[in-house]
C-alpha positions in Angstrom: 183.1 52.9 49.9 181.0 50.4 48.1 182.6 47.1 47.9 181.6 46.4 44.7 183.5 50.0 43.5 186.4 49.4 45.4 187.1 45.9 43.5 186.1 47.8 40.2 188.8 50.8 41.0 191.2 48.0 41.8 190.4 45.8 38.8 191.2 49.5 36.8 194.2 50.1 39.0 195.8 46.5 37.4 194.4 47.7 34.2 196.6 50.3 34.4 199.4 49.1 35.1 199.1 50.5 38.5 200.8 47.5 40.3 203.6 45.5 40.6 201.2 42.1 40.3 202.2 40.0 37.3 199.3 40.5 34.8 196.4 38.1 34.2 197.0 35.2 31.6 194.3 35.2 28.9 191.4 33.5 29.8 191.3 34.4 33.3 189.0 32.7 35.3 186.7 35.0 37.5 186.3 32.6 40.0 188.8 29.7 41.6 187.0 27.0 43.0 189.2 24.8 45.1 187.4 21.6 46.6 189.1 19.0 49.4 187.0 16.0 50.0 188.0 14.8 53.3 188.9 11.1 53.8 188.2 10.5 50.0 190.2 8.2 48.2 191.4 7.7 44.9 189.9 4.7 44.1 186.8 6.6 44.7 186.4 9.2 42.1 184.3 7.0 39.6 184.2 8.9 36.1 180.9 7.3 35.9 179.1 8.4 38.2 176.2 11.1 37.2 176.9 14.1 39.2 179.8 16.8 40.0 182.2 14.3 41.1 181.7 12.1 37.8 181.6 15.3 35.7 184.8 16.4 36.6 185.8 13.1 36.3 185.5 12.8 32.7 185.8 16.9 31.4 188.6 17.6 33.8 192.6 16.6 33.4 192.8 13.5 36.0 196.2 13.3 37.9 196.0 9.7 38.2 198.7 8.8 40.2 198.8 11.9 42.6 199.8 11.2 46.0 200.4 13.1 49.5 204.2 13.3 49.7 203.8 13.2 53.7 204.0 10.0 56.1 201.3 11.6 58.9 198.1 11.4 56.6 196.2 13.7 59.3 193.5 16.2 58.3 195.2 19.5 59.0 198.6 18.4 57.4 196.5 17.5 54.5 194.8 21.2 54.0 198.2 22.6 54.5 199.6 21.2 51.8 198.0 21.7 48.9 197.4 25.6 49.1 200.6 26.2 50.8 202.8 24.4 48.0 205.2 23.3 51.1 205.6 20.0 53.2 203.6 20.2 56.5 205.7 18.9 59.0 208.7 21.6 58.2 206.4 24.9 58.2 204.9 23.5 61.7 201.8 21.1 61.3 203.2 17.6 61.6 199.5 16.4 62.3 196.1 17.6 63.8 198.3 17.6 67.1 201.3 17.9 68.5 203.4 17.9 71.7 206.3 20.6 71.7 209.2 18.9 73.1 210.1 21.9 74.8 207.3 22.8 77.3 206.3 19.2 77.3 202.5 20.5 76.1 199.8 19.5 74.0 198.7 21.9 70.9 196.0 21.7 68.5 196.8 22.6 65.0 194.8 25.7 64.8 194.2 26.1 68.5 195.6 30.1 69.6 194.6 31.3 72.9 195.5 35.1 72.1 193.0 37.6 72.3 192.8 38.5 68.9 191.8 34.9 67.6 188.9 34.2 69.9 186.3 32.4 68.7 183.0 34.6 68.0 180.3 33.3 70.2 182.3 30.7 71.5 185.5 29.1 74.1 188.7 29.6 73.2 190.1 30.9 70.3 191.3 29.4 66.4 193.9 30.9 63.9 196.6 30.0 61.1 199.6 31.5 63.5 201.1 27.7 64.4 201.2 27.8 60.0 204.5 28.9 59.0 203.8 29.3 55.7 201.5 32.0 53.7 199.3 29.7 51.2 197.9 30.2 47.4 194.9 32.8 48.9 197.3 35.1 50.2 199.7 35.4 47.5 196.3 36.1 45.2 195.1 38.9 47.6 198.9 40.2 47.6 199.3 40.1 43.5 195.7 41.3 42.8 194.3 44.1 45.2 190.4 43.5 44.9 190.3 39.6 44.9 188.5 38.3 47.3 189.2 34.7 49.9 187.4 32.7 51.5 187.1 29.2 52.6 184.5 27.1 54.0 184.7 23.6 55.8 182.7 21.9 58.8 185.8 21.8 60.8 187.9 23.9 61.8 191.3 22.8 61.0 190.2 22.2 57.4 188.3 25.8 56.7 191.5 27.4 58.3 194.4 25.9 56.9 193.1 26.2 53.6 192.6 30.3 54.2 196.4 30.8 54.4 197.4 33.6 56.6 195.0 36.3 55.9 191.7 35.4 53.6 188.7 37.7 53.7 186.9 35.0 55.3 187.7 31.9 57.4 184.2 29.5 58.6 183.3 26.4 60.1 180.6 24.6 61.8 180.7 25.1 65.7 179.2 22.1 66.6 179.6 21.9 70.3 178.7 25.7 71.1 175.4 25.0 69.1 176.2 27.9 66.9 176.3 26.8 63.7 178.8 28.3 61.2 181.5 31.0 62.9 185.0 32.2 62.3 187.3 33.8 65.1 188.5 37.5 65.7 191.8 36.5 63.4 189.0 37.0 60.1 185.8 39.1 61.6 185.0 41.0 64.7 181.5 40.1 64.2 179.3 37.7 62.5 177.8 39.3 59.7 174.1 39.4 59.7 173.6 37.2 56.6 175.4 34.4 58.7 173.4 34.9 61.3 169.9 34.6 59.6 171.8 31.7 57.9 172.6 29.6 61.1 168.9 30.7 62.8 168.0 30.2 66.1 166.8 26.9 67.9 165.2 24.3 65.1 165.3 27.7 62.3 167.9 28.3 59.9 169.9 25.6 58.1 168.6 23.0 60.9 164.8 23.2 59.6 165.6 21.4 56.0 167.1 18.5 57.5 164.9 15.0 57.4 164.4 13.1 61.1 166.2 9.9 59.5 168.7 8.8 56.9 167.4 6.7 55.0 169.7 4.8 52.0 170.0 1.0 50.4 171.2 -1.9 52.5 171.1 -5.1 50.0 174.6 -4.1 48.2 172.6 -2.6 44.9 175.1 0.3 45.1 178.1 -1.5 45.0 178.9 -1.6 48.1 179.2 -4.4 50.3 176.4 -5.0 52.2 174.7 -3.1 55.0 175.9 -3.8 58.3 179.5 -5.2 60.4 180.0 -5.5 63.6 182.8 -3.6 63.9 181.4 -0.7 62.1 180.4 2.1 64.7 176.5 1.8 66.4 176.0 4.9 67.9 173.5 6.3 65.1 172.5 2.8 64.3 174.6 0.0 61.8 172.1 -0.2 59.4 169.5 2.2 57.6 167.4 4.5 58.9 170.2 6.8 61.1 168.8 9.6 62.8 169.1 12.6 62.4 166.8 15.7 63.3 165.0 16.3 66.4 164.1 19.3 68.7 167.3 19.5 70.5 169.6 21.6 68.1 172.9 19.8 69.7 171.6 16.2 69.7 171.1 17.3 65.2 174.1 18.9 64.5 176.0 16.0 66.3 173.9 13.6 64.3 174.4 16.0 61.1 178.4 15.3 61.5 177.7 11.6 60.7 176.0 12.0 57.4 176.3 13.2 54.2 173.7 16.0 55.1 176.5 18.0 56.6 177.9 18.2 52.6 174.4 19.5 51.7 174.8 22.3 54.5 178.0 23.0 54.0 177.1 23.8 50.1 174.3 25.8 51.1 176.5 28.1 53.3 179.0 28.2 50.4 175.8 29.6 48.0 174.9 32.1 50.9 178.6 33.0 50.6 178.9 33.5 47.3 176.4 35.8 47.1 176.8 37.6 49.9 180.5 38.4 49.5 179.9 38.6 45.9 182.7 36.2 44.5 183.0 36.0 41.4 181.0 38.8 40.3 184.1 41.5 38.2 187.4 40.6 36.5 189.4 39.7 39.1 189.5 36.1 40.5 188.8 35.3 43.6 189.0 32.2 45.6 186.9 29.6 47.3 187.9 26.8 49.2 185.7 24.5 50.4 186.6 21.6 52.8 183.8 18.6 52.4 184.0 16.6 55.7 181.1 14.0 55.3 183.1 11.4 53.7 185.6 11.4 56.7 183.2 10.9 59.5 180.9 8.5 57.8 184.3 6.8 56.7 185.8 7.1 60.3 181.9 5.1 61.8 181.3 3.0 58.7 184.9 2.1 56.8 184.9 3.2 52.8 183.2 0.5 51.1 180.5 0.4 53.7 176.4 1.3 52.2 176.7 5.0 54.3 179.7 5.9 52.6 178.5 4.9 49.5 175.4 6.4 49.9 177.4 9.6 50.9 179.7 9.4 47.8 176.3 9.4 46.2 174.8 12.4 47.5 177.8 14.3 47.3 178.1 13.7 43.4 174.8 14.8 43.4 175.4 18.6 45.2 178.3 19.4 43.7 176.2 18.9 40.0 174.2 21.0 41.2 176.7 23.5 43.5 179.1 23.7 39.9 176.1 25.2 37.9 175.0 27.3 40.7 178.7 28.3 39.8 178.4 29.0 36.6 175.5 30.5 36.1 177.1 33.3 38.2 180.5 33.3 36.6 179.8 31.5 33.2 181.2 28.1 32.6 184.3 30.0 30.8 184.9 31.9 34.4 184.8 29.3 36.6 189.0 27.3 37.6 187.8 24.0 39.3 190.7 21.9 41.6 189.4 18.6 43.4 191.8 16.8 45.3 191.7 14.9 49.2 193.4 15.4 52.4 194.2 11.7 52.7 192.5 8.6 52.5 191.7 5.7 54.8 192.0 2.0 56.0 189.4 0.1 54.8 187.7 -2.0 58.4 190.5 -3.8 59.4 188.7 -6.7 60.9 187.1 -6.6 57.2 190.7 -6.9 55.4 191.0 -10.4 57.8 188.0 -11.5 56.9 188.7 -10.9 52.9 191.9 -12.5 52.8 193.0 -9.4 52.0 195.2 -7.7 55.9 198.4 -7.5 55.7 198.9 -7.1 59.4 200.7 -9.8 61.4 198.4 -9.7 64.2 194.6 -11.2 63.7 192.2 -8.9 62.9 194.7 -6.0 62.5 193.5 -3.7 65.3 195.9 -2.8 68.4 194.6 -1.2 71.8 196.0 1.7 71.8 195.5 2.5 75.4 196.3 -1.2 76.7 199.6 -0.4 74.7 200.1 3.1 76.5 199.7 1.0 79.9 201.5 -1.6 79.3 204.5 0.9 77.2 204.5 3.2 81.0 205.3 -0.5 82.8 208.0 -1.5 81.0 209.3 1.6 80.6 209.6 2.3 84.6 210.5 -1.3 84.7 213.6 -0.2 82.6 214.8 2.8 83.6 214.2 1.0 87.3 212.5 4.7 88.4 208.8 3.9 89.4 206.4 6.4 90.6 204.8 9.2 87.9 204.7 12.2 90.5 206.6 14.0 87.6 204.1 12.6 85.0 205.0 10.1 82.5 208.7 9.1 81.3 207.0 9.9 77.3 204.5 11.9 76.2 202.4 11.0 72.9 200.5 12.4 70.3 198.8 9.5 68.0 202.3 7.1 67.1 204.8 10.1 67.6 206.2 10.2 71.7 208.4 13.0 72.8 210.6 12.3 76.3 209.2 14.3 79.0 212.3 16.8 79.1 211.1 17.3 82.7 210.9 14.1 84.4 214.3 13.2 83.2 215.7 16.4 85.2 214.0 15.2 87.9 215.4 11.9 88.2 218.7 12.2 86.5 217.9 9.7 83.7 219.1 11.7 80.9 216.2 11.5 77.6 218.9 9.4 75.7 218.6 6.7 78.4 214.7 7.5 77.7 214.5 7.4 74.0 216.5 4.0 74.1 214.3 2.3 76.3 211.0 3.4 74.6 212.7 2.5 71.5 213.8 -1.3 72.5 209.8 -1.0 73.2 208.0 0.2 70.7 210.3 -2.2 68.2 209.5 -5.3 70.1 205.8 -4.7 69.1 204.7 -6.9 66.0 202.3 -4.6 64.5 205.2 -1.8 64.3 206.4 -2.1 61.1 209.5 0.3 62.2 210.4 3.4 64.7 212.2 6.3 63.2 214.0 8.5 65.2 214.2 12.9 65.3 217.7 12.4 65.1 217.5 9.7 61.4 215.0 12.3 60.0 217.2 15.9 60.4 220.1 13.3 59.1 218.4 12.1 56.3 219.0 8.3 57.2 216.8 5.5 56.6 215.2 3.5 53.3 213.6 5.3 51.0 210.8 6.7 50.1 209.8 6.4 53.7 212.6 8.1 55.0 211.1 11.4 52.9 207.1 10.6 53.3 208.7 11.0 57.5 210.6 13.7 56.9 208.7 16.0 55.2 205.8 15.4 58.5 208.5 16.2 61.0 208.8 19.3 62.7 212.4 19.6 65.3 210.2 20.7 67.8 206.5 19.3 67.3 207.2 16.1 65.9 208.1 14.0 68.2 211.8 12.2 69.6 210.3 8.4 67.9 207.6 8.2 65.4 206.0 4.6 65.0 205.6 3.4 61.0 203.0 0.8 61.5 202.8 -2.1 59.9 200.8 -2.0 56.5 196.8 -2.4 57.4 197.4 -2.5 61.5 195.7 0.2 62.7 196.4 1.2 66.1 192.7 2.8 67.7 191.7 3.8 71.0 188.1 2.4 70.0 186.6 -1.5 69.1 184.9 -0.3 65.9 185.2 2.2 63.1 188.6 2.7 61.0 191.5 5.3 60.5 194.0 6.6 58.6 197.3 8.5 59.2 200.1 6.2 57.5 202.2 6.8 54.7 200.9 3.9 52.7 198.9 4.2 49.6 195.4 3.6 50.9 196.0 6.4 52.9 198.0 8.1 50.7 196.8 8.1 47.2 194.1 10.9 46.5 192.4 12.0 44.0 193.5 15.4 41.9 191.9 16.9 38.7 191.8 20.5 37.3 189.1 21.8 35.6 188.2 24.7 33.2 189.8 28.1 31.0 193.0 26.6 30.2 192.6 23.2 31.2 192.8 20.3 28.3 191.0 17.3 29.6 192.2 13.6 29.5 194.3 11.5 32.2 197.7 11.7 33.0 200.6 8.9 34.8 202.8 9.8 36.4 204.2 11.5 39.5 201.8 14.5 41.0 201.9 15.0 44.3 199.0 17.8 46.2 201.9 20.4 47.0 201.9 20.7 43.4 198.1 22.2 43.2 199.0 25.9 44.5 201.8 26.4 42.4 199.6 24.9 39.6 196.8 27.6 40.5 199.4 30.5 41.0 200.7 29.9 37.5 197.1 29.3 36.0 196.9 32.9 37.3 200.2 34.9 36.4 201.0 34.9 40.2 204.6 35.6 41.2 205.8 32.1 43.2 207.3 32.3 46.1 211.3 30.7 46.7 211.2 27.7 48.6 208.2 26.1 47.7 208.6 22.1 47.8 205.7 21.6 44.8 206.2 22.2 41.0 203.9 23.5 38.1 202.0 20.6 36.6 201.0 20.7 33.1 197.5 21.7 32.6 197.7 21.3 28.4 199.8 18.4 26.5 
């Protein structure tokens, strides 16, 4: 049966009361657009911007004090929270990666080796199987037969988390396999012809429209600090112009990921998706979730106050403005409900903070050598426990700043896990850049000072969250690289994010007070007249005064 006819029959059934779904509220949108701008700090949303970001800040309902309510401010948990309404740790996503305490195996949040999750045209598999919660798209499809749900991002973990358990499609950009946009068998048996056309071959498809260089201002005219800092990553040059497109497709894709053109490619794919999958084509509301990654990659390389990051923000603002106009032409302004947020913020270059007199890290320069720390950690553990040799593996397995006792080695040597963790904690707490070391037992018993205890508890999982979790000092960056910056801490520079609703049923204005990213899904569900699942951590935010 043709898709459009199927959707019309579903709409008729809903109208006649043939379903148990809640009735739609008056003025219901035809399309919900959920935008997550990766690594967009709250203080970078500027209402004076001329494009889409500025327009949303001016015309939307801005929850000025919005934050993540979890400590490990990373991409995967940051995308799980707004669509599930649940804190990411307890539902199985303490971070992008983790170590399973029972098996000692490292895991990636959306990696799935099962045949039903095989990546189309690539290696390995991807699915939301590890995420132990349903999401907004699942609630929508269950309540409204015929509703369609799609998610898009250059990053697989962002697209998969936003899509929920069973969307109609989750699409990401596979640069390692030189494919372009792809998905997995969890969602589709094969790539649609329109996706193949979009990807093209060789230098064709979306690659063909990219410039040879990324050029941007360098003298501070665009409101950022002067171009170039010695701690910016120089892989693609520290000043304009940065190399971009060339004959080798793999090289071009790698460079695109660290440029604002990544967002333009993502919007181009989303346009094609809207047209080909007929999103917003009838009265049944559809959901399109788009995560934009350029701000994150550019921010990691150059810092949030760099010329590169400012140029990426300006280009994103313009591209979003064009995308909003495109959607409004298809569904009407009254048919589009938009939500804008972010998965996390970022620490400015720690050396720049120190030079500016703004750093509170007790270590000069603010950057800590994570690899060197692990070497010293291993040596200290061997000395403290009086057992040398790693024939049974390390004493402690690390995943970022989370440490899990190696149960296999404890069993093989007869040294109890408790003794191992006590030795590890002594070493970690002695480091000047460590503010506190949290234990899984403390988090399970709700011990420790607030609000940090709750933030870390919301990022913790009993078997995936680590036995010991390090809280770094404010403005201290533990990194395995000598340049660039990152995120992942409980401080507001990593947790304060934009949260804006705009569209039918939303009263514009600035709202102060408590608002969290876990509130996004409940608020959208209420706006669509959906029944809320039990056990949510988020609440319905007021969209009118």
